[in-house]
C-alpha positions in Angstrom: 12.0 -15.1 -11.4 14.8 -12.7 -9.2 11.6 -10.0 -9.3 9.4 -12.7 -7.7 11.1 -13.4 -4.8 11.9 -9.9 -4.3 8.1 -9.4 -4.3 7.3 -12.6 -1.8 10.3 -11.5 0.6 8.8 -7.7 0.8 5.5 -9.5 1.8 7.0 -11.7 4.2 8.8 -8.5 5.7 5.6 -7.1 6.1 3.7 -10.1 7.8 6.0 -8.9 10.8 3.6 -5.6 11.6 0.6 -8.0 11.4 -1.3 -10.7 9.8 -4.7 -9.6 10.9 -7.2 -9.2 7.9 -8.1 -6.2 6.0 -11.1 -4.5 7.1 -11.9 -1.4 4.7 -14.2 0.1 7.8 -11.3 0.1 10.1 -8.8 1.0 7.4 -10.9 4.0 6.5 -11.2 5.3 11.0 -7.5 4.7 10.7 -7.4 1.7 12.7 -5.4 -1.2 13.1 -3.4 -0.2 9.6 0.1 -1.6 10.0 -1.6 -5.1 11.4 -3.5 -5.2 8.0 -1.0 -4.0 5.3 0.2 -7.5 5.6 -2.7 -8.8 4.1 -4.0 -6.2 1.8 -0.8 -6.6 0.2 -0.4 -10.1 0.1 -3.9 -10.7 -2.1 -3.2 -7.1 -4.1 -6.6 -6.4 -4.2 -5.7 -2.8 -5.2 -4.3 -3.5 -8.3 -6.8 -4.6 -10.5 -9.2 -1.1 -9.1 -9.1 2.2 -10.3 -8.4 4.9 -8.5 -11.3 5.9 -7.9 -12.1 2.4 -6.6 -9.0 2.6 -4.3 -10.0 6.0 -2.2 -13.6 4.3 -2.0 -11.8 1.5 -0.5 -9.5 2.9 1.6 -10.4 6.6 2.1 -9.1 10.0 1.5 -5.2 9.6 1.2 -4.1 11.0 4.4 -0.6 12.7 2.3 2.2 12.5 -0.1 5.3 10.4 -0.3 8.0 12.9 -2.3 5.2 14.1 -4.9 1.9 14.1 -5.4 2.3 10.8 -7.9 2.5 8.7 -4.8 -0.6 9.2 -2.1 0.0 7.8 1.3 -2.5 6.1 3.9 -0.5 6.6 7.3 0.2 3.1 8.9 2.2 5.1 12.2 4.3 7.9 13.1 6.8 6.7 10.5 5.8 4.4 8.0 3.4 5.1 4.8 1.6 2.7 2.7 1.8 4.2 -1.0 0.4 3.8 -4.5 2.2 4.1 -7.3 -0.4 5.7 -10.2 1.4 7.1 -13.5 0.7 10.4 -14.4 -2.2 10.1 -17.0 -3.1 6.9 -15.7 -6.1 5.8 -13.6 -4.8 2.3 -12.8 -2.0 1.8 -10.2 1.7 0.3 -11.0 3.0 -0.9 -7.8 2.5 0.2 -4.2 4.9 0.2 -1.3 5.7 0.6 2.5 7.4 4.0 2.9 9.0 5.3 5.7 10.2 9.4 5.1 11.8 9.0 1.9 12.7 4.7 1.8 10.7 2.1 0.6 10.7 -1.0 2.6 8.9 -2.9 0.3 7.8 -2.9 -3.2 5.1 -4.5 -5.1 5.0 -4.3 -8.7 1.0 -4.7 -10.3 2.1 -6.2 -13.5 
């Protein structure tokens, strides 16, 4: 029960950035990403997709978080939307909101 509470608390934490509906075209054009991250995280639509499908949906990653294992999309000057795809796998395991090297909210796909 505790992991579910942490996931819900993390999702609620993202709501502070905005509750705009996710729009893939705007995301890829780097428009309003921060305000859409809550919607993207809430329904976990990326958890069922392959790496190629995620990149098709979100566009090419802007960079990496700590290592190449964690691909990122910038939300603003400090915040990053990060996906965790284990080495040798094609499905993501988790995604999170990160700042520099700190995790602010984490969501498991399991």
